[in-house]
C-alpha positions as CSV (number, residue, x, y, z in Angstrom):
1,M,11.8,-41.8,25.1
2,T,13.2,-38.5,26.2
3,E,10.7,-38.3,29.0
4,V,11.7,-41.8,30.3
5,L,15.4,-40.8,30.3
6,N,14.6,-37.5,32.0
7,D,12.6,-39.4,34.7
8,A,15.5,-41.9,35.2
9,I,18.0,-39.0,35.5
10,E,15.8,-37.2,38.0
11,D,15.3,-40.3,40.0
12,Y,19.0,-41.0,40.1
13,E,19.8,-37.4,41.1
14,H,17.2,-37.6,43.9
15,K,18.7,-40.8,45.2
16,Q,22.2,-39.5,44.9
17,F,21.2,-36.3,46.9
18,W,19.7,-38.2,49.8
19,Q,22.6,-40.7,49.8
20,E,25.0,-37.7,50.2
21,V,22.8,-36.2,52.9
22,N,22.8,-39.5,54.9
23,E,26.6,-39.8,54.5
24,Q,27.1,-36.3,55.8
25,V,24.8,-36.8,58.8
26,E,26.6,-40.1,59.6
27,R,30.0,-38.4,59.3
28,T,28.9,-35.5,61.6
29,Q,27.6,-38.0,64.2
30,R,30.8,-39.9,64.1
31,E,33.4,-37.1,63.8
32,D,31.6,-34.3,65.8
33,P,29.3,-35.8,68.4
34,E,29.3,-32.5,70.3
35,G,28.2,-30.6,67.2
36,W,25.5,-33.3,66.6
37,A,24.2,-32.9,70.2
38,D,24.1,-29.1,69.6
39,Y,22.1,-29.6,66.5
40,L,19.6,-31.9,68.2
41,A,19.2,-29.4,71.1
42,E,18.6,-26.6,68.7
43,R,16.2,-28.7,66.7
44,E,14.2,-29.4,69.8
45,L,14.1,-25.7,70.6
46,V,12.6,-25.0,67.2
47,L,10.3,-28.0,66.7
48,G,9.6,-28.8,70.4
49,P,10.2,-32.1,72.1
50,R,9.5,-35.3,70.3
51,P,6.2,-36.9,71.2
52,R,6.6,-39.5,73.9
53,S,4.3,-42.0,72.1
54,R,3.4,-42.6,68.5
55,R,-0.2,-42.7,67.5
56,I,-1.1,-45.5,65.2
57,A,-4.3,-46.8,63.7
58,P,-6.3,-48.9,66.1
59,E,-6.3,-51.9,63.8
60,W,-2.4,-51.9,64.1
61,E,-2.3,-51.7,67.9
62,G,-0.5,-54.7,69.3
63,L,0.9,-55.7,65.9
64,V,3.6,-53.0,65.6
65,T,6.5,-52.7,68.0
66,F,8.6,-49.5,67.7
67,P,12.4,-49.9,68.2
68,E,12.4,-47.9,71.4
69,E,9.8,-50.2,72.8
70,K,11.7,-53.4,72.2
71,D,13.6,-55.1,75.0
72,E,15.8,-58.1,75.2
73,T,12.9,-60.4,76.1
74,N,10.8,-59.5,73.1
75,A,12.5,-60.9,70.1
76,R,9.8,-59.7,67.7
């Protein structure tokens, strides 16, 4: 029983942590767009530019549309 409670508490803390991180990121984007742009620029310097395309398994090609590939004419 103790293990079940410990797992539940750990899961709750994990979810709470990521909820707070997401709220902080959203707040930074909203309240400090210049700081957010600086962060993205620095991140790109460290990690390199994001790939221009995503590689997916061949059996999924044509079935998946990524958000940046959607346009107004493709309602899928």
